[in-house]
N, C-alpha and C positions, 0 to 999 in steps of 0.2 A: 369539772371535778376540782375541788379545792385541794391544794397541795399539803395542807396541814395534817390530815389523817394519815396518808402514806408516809409522810416524813416522821411522824411520831412512831408509827409501827416499824419503820426502817431503823430508827435509832434503837428501839427496844430489841429488835431482832439482832442487830449487830452487837449490842452490848451483851445480850444473852449468849450469843455464839462465842464471842471472845472470852467471856467469863467462864463458860464451860470448858473451852480448850485450855485456858490458862489455869483454871481452878483444879482440874484433874490431870495436870501434866506432871511428868517425871522428867526432870532435866536439870541442867545447871547453866550458870552464866559465868562469864569471865571477862574482866576488863584489864587490859595491859596498856599503860600509858608510857610512851617512849619520848625521848628528847626530840627527835624530829617528829613532828605530829603525824607524818605519814607512817611512822612505825607503830602508832597506837592501834589497838585491836579490840573490838567488842565481839564476843562470841556468845551466841544464844543457842542452846540445844533444848528443844521442846519436843517431848514425845507424849502424846495423849493416845490412850488405847481404849477400845471398846465403844460403848454407846455414846459417851460424851464426845468422842471424836466425830462420830457420824452426825449426831444432832447438832453439835457446834458448827461443823462445816455447812450443814444444811441451813442453819439459822443465818450464817454469814452470807450465803448465797441468796437467801430470801431477802435479807436486809439490803443487799446490793441492788437486787431487782426492784425493790420498793423505793429505794433511793433514786434510781433512774426514773421510775414512774412519777415520783414527786417532783423531780426536776422538770420533766416534760409537762406535767400539770401546771407548774409555776410559769413556764414559758408560755404555754397556751393561755393561761389566765392573765398574763401580762399583756399579751396582744389583744385579748378580748376586752380588757379594761380600757384600752385606748380607742375603742370604737366610738362612733358618734353618740353623745349622750342622748338618752331618751327624753322627750319633752313630756312633762307632766302638766296636765291641765289643772290649774289652780282655780278653786271656786272663788268667785268674786261676789262682793256684796253690792246690791243696788241701793 
C-alpha cells in the first residue's frame, strides 16, 4: 500500500475535525505577559456543544488512525524499496 492516500485522508480528517471544533466553539482566550517569563500565562477555554463536538472528535480520531496507518505503510514501503532490484531482460538486436 502506498502511503500517499492514507496521508491525504488523514490530513483532511484532522483539518475537518479541528475546524468543526474550533468553528463552533464558545469560549475565550487570555494572554498575560509578566516580567519574569515564568509568570506569563496563556489561557484557552474552548467549549463545543452538540453534533459538531461529536463529529469533530470522531474526525480527529479517524485522522490519527489514518496517520498511523500512513506511517506504517511508509515504513513498509521503505524496506520493500531496498530489496534486490529485479532484473529485466532487455531485447537485443542481432
